[in-house]
N, C-alpha and C positions, 0 to 999 in steps of 0.2 A: 950290480944287475945295474939294465936298461931299463927304463918301462913307457911303453908306446902307449898312451892313454888318448883314448880313442871320442869324439863324439858324432851320432847319426840321429841323421834328422829322415826319417820316415815320411814318403808321402799321406797324405792327412785320412787316417784312419786304418794305417797300414803296419803300423811297432806290433799290436799283438800277432800279426800275424809271422812277421819278421823275426819279433823274439822265438817264437815255436820254432822256425828252419837254426833261427844262431844259436838257440839253448839245445837242439838233441844232435844238431849237425857241426857246423864249425868249430863249437867251445870245444868237444872232443877228437877232431881233428887238428885244433890246434897245441890241445894236451898230449896227446901222442907225440908230436911232434919235438917236442918238449918247451912250448909255451908253458905257462899259468899264467892263465886266467880270474879277472876279479872282476863282477861285473855280472850281468848288466845292472845299471841304476838308473834307474826311470827320473826324466825329470817330473817337476812336482808342476813346474810355471808353463808346458808347452806336451800334450800329451802325444804328441811323432817324433818325442826327443829323448835317448838315452844317453847312457857314456858306458864306458866300461875301459878297461887296461887290460894288456897283456906284458910278460918280462920275457925278458931276454937274460941270457947271462952276463954278456958281455958285449958293446958297439962290435966287436966281429963279427959275433952269430946273428947279428939282425937281421941283414937281407938275405945272408942263408939260411935264414928259417923263415922271412917271410917267403922267398921262393921255392920254399917245397914248399908250401902251404900255395899258394897261388898258381902256384905252374902244374900241382898236382891234380892228380884225376879228379879226385870231389870236386873243387871248385869249377876244373873247367866242363866238365862233363855235368853237372846241376848247380850249385850253392851262386856260381856267375850268372847265372841266364832267372835263376827265382831270386834271389837275394837281390843287386843291381838294378834290377825294375824296378824295387819299393823302395829304393831308395833316393830321397831329394837332394843329400849332399852326407858328407862326409870331410870329417878331421882328424888328423891324431897330430900330435907333439911328442915329441923322443926327449924321456928326461932321465939323469940317474940320479942313482940311490947309494954312491960309494960308500958308505957304511953298511947297507942292506938292512935296511933298519926294518922293512917290511915285511911284515907274518903274513904272508899266504897261504 
């Protein structure tokens, strides 16, 4: 299993608004494509930062599954224009769980 560990920093005061849309629209869309989502986890130290993870069955599925989301109608017609302006920065790192020890 491949896991994309994500860190998002929203513009000041925008975390709650971002997460409302993220939870109600983005997470279900990810899961519909087959990505499992864990989180979001809120930073205790920074009120504008949160963390989340999404999983992929294997490395070969990462790009096609991400493309299905980011080139899809929901992202292109709605989420991209709503969520991206609220973000200050975001990062992701792909890690492998070769023995599938993470329970979702």
